[in-house]
C-alpha positions in Angstrom: 167.3 96.3 66.8 167.2 95.2 70.5 169.3 92.2 71.3 168.7 89.5 74.0 170.3 90.0 77.4 170.1 86.5 78.9 170.4 86.3 82.6 171.3 82.8 83.8 169.7 83.0 87.2 166.6 84.6 85.8 166.4 82.0 82.9 167.1 79.1 85.4 164.4 80.3 87.8 161.6 81.5 85.3 161.5 78.4 83.2 160.1 76.0 85.9 157.6 78.7 86.8 156.6 79.1 83.4 155.9 75.4 82.9 153.8 75.5 86.3 151.9 78.6 85.0 151.1 76.8 81.7 150.1 73.6 83.1 147.8 75.6 85.6 146.1 77.4 82.5 146.1 74.5 80.1 144.5 71.0 80.8 147.5 69.4 79.0 150.4 70.2 76.6 150.5 67.2 74.1 152.7 66.1 71.5 150.6 64.9 68.6 153.9 63.3 67.1 157.5 63.4 67.9 160.5 64.1 65.6 164.3 63.3 66.1 166.5 66.2 66.7 169.9 65.8 65.0 172.9 65.6 67.1 175.2 68.7 66.7 172.5 70.7 65.3 170.9 74.0 66.4 167.2 74.2 65.7 165.2 76.9 63.8 161.7 76.5 65.0 158.9 78.0 63.0 155.5 78.1 64.4 152.0 79.4 63.6 151.1 82.4 65.5 147.5 82.7 67.0 147.8 83.8 70.5 149.4 85.5 73.4 150.6 82.2 74.5 152.7 81.4 71.5 156.0 82.5 72.7 155.6 80.5 75.9 154.3 77.4 74.0 157.4 77.7 71.7 159.7 78.0 74.9 158.2 75.0 76.4 158.9 72.9 73.2 162.5 74.4 72.9 163.5 74.0 76.5 161.7 71.0 78.0 161.2 68.9 74.8 164.3 69.8 72.5 166.5 70.7 75.5 168.1 73.9 73.9 168.7 77.3 75.0 165.9 79.4 73.8 166.0 82.7 71.7 162.8 84.2 70.4 162.2 86.8 67.6 159.7 89.3 68.6 158.2 92.4 67.0 160.2 95.3 68.3 157.0 97.3 69.7 155.8 94.1 71.5 159.3 93.6 73.2 159.7 97.2 74.0 156.5 96.7 76.2 157.9 93.6 77.8 161.7 94.1 78.0 162.2 91.5 80.8 161.8 89.0 78.1 165.3 89.9 76.9 166.5 88.0 80.0 164.9 84.8 78.5 166.6 85.2 75.1 164.0 87.4 73.2 165.4 89.8 70.6 163.6 92.2 68.2 162.6 92.6 64.6 161.2 95.7 62.8 159.6 94.7 59.6 159.5 98.3 58.4 163.2 99.0 59.0 166.5 98.2 57.6 167.2 96.6 60.9 165.3 93.5 59.7 168.6 92.3 58.1 170.3 93.0 61.4 167.8 90.7 63.4 168.1 88.0 60.7 171.9 88.2 61.1 171.6 88.0 64.8 169.2 85.1 64.7 171.7 83.2 62.5 174.6 84.0 64.7 172.7 82.2 67.7 172.0 79.3 65.5 175.7 78.7 64.7 175.8 77.2 68.1 174.3 73.7 68.3 172.9 74.2 71.9 170.6 76.9 70.8 167.1 77.1 69.4 165.6 80.3 67.7 161.8 80.6 67.4 160.5 82.6 64.6 156.8 83.3 63.7 156.8 83.5 59.9 153.2 84.8 59.8 154.5 88.0 61.4 151.2 88.7 63.0 148.4 87.0 65.0 146.1 84.9 62.7 143.2 82.6 63.6 144.1 79.2 64.9 142.0 77.9 61.8 144.0 79.5 59.3 144.8 77.3 56.2 147.7 79.1 55.0 151.1 79.9 56.5 153.0 82.6 54.7 156.8 82.3 54.8 158.4 85.6 54.1 161.7 85.9 52.2 163.5 87.0 55.3 163.7 83.4 56.3 165.7 82.6 53.3 168.2 85.5 54.2 168.3 84.0 58.0 168.9 80.3 56.9 171.7 81.3 54.3 173.6 83.3 57.0 173.8 80.2 59.3 177.5 78.9 59.3 176.9 75.8 61.4 174.6 73.0 61.4 170.9 73.7 61.9 167.7 71.6 61.7 164.7 73.4 60.7 161.4 72.3 62.4 157.9 73.6 62.0 155.2 73.3 64.5 151.5 73.6 64.0 150.0 74.3 67.4 146.1 74.0 68.0 143.9 74.4 71.0 140.9 72.5 71.8 138.6 72.4 75.0 136.6 69.3 74.4 135.0 68.3 77.9 137.4 70.5 80.0 137.0 74.0 81.3 140.8 74.4 80.3 142.2 74.0 76.8 144.7 71.4 75.7 147.5 72.6 73.2 148.5 70.0 70.7 151.8 70.2 69.0 152.0 68.9 65.4 155.8 68.6 64.4 157.4 68.5 61.1 161.3 68.0 60.4 161.8 70.4 57.5 165.6 69.2 57.0 168.6 71.5 57.5 170.2 74.7 56.4 172.3 72.8 54.1 169.3 71.6 51.7 167.3 74.7 52.2 165.0 76.1 49.5 162.2 78.7 50.3 159.9 77.2 47.7 160.4 73.7 49.2 160.0 74.9 52.8 156.9 76.8 51.8 155.2 73.7 50.3 156.1 71.4 53.0 154.9 73.8 55.6 151.6 74.6 54.0 150.9 70.8 53.0 151.8 69.7 56.5 149.8 72.4 58.3 146.5 71.7 56.2 146.9 67.9 57.1 147.5 68.7 60.7 144.3 70.7 60.7 142.4 67.6 59.4 144.3 65.3 61.9 143.2 67.7 64.7 139.5 66.9 64.1 140.1 63.2 65.2 142.6 63.8 67.9 142.2 61.8 71.0 141.1 63.6 74.1 
């Protein structure tokens, strides 16, 4: 696997640029709802995966909303093409290799520290923004059970709509899924899919 290689200066300079670039490309980045982040907990952020922007949208949530140091799990071939993302905390996973367990252990290690957030896209590949089912692979269970500290699990359904603007608005629908101490893969899968399907319905009537 490819580990992260965070560069403090690059991280500090790039994130404000990233926010500026996103706000230039999007009409707005809007929280549909807010959740409370538990003190003394790291955050495992699970997101739907529908666009090139997803990693940056998750980074926006992690840094500017949750105020955590960001780490992002990326497919190894994608990270190899953009190795500079390692300096922002990106690390790789290869789903067809034994290295997958190493990636999950590495993610769990970052989540032992309460100041960190790790983003994982459980769908594993790009799917339509209108997809009604979020598949949660068993590797998430291995990841969570290897976390030794306190970790809050959060799911974000992100949807994009244009309405009357030339630029899209990204809407974040957030769900508190509990912690690593009360984790159940079956429970998490039901929670996320029920929430995601309701969020799709809520998005129809979102204010704009």
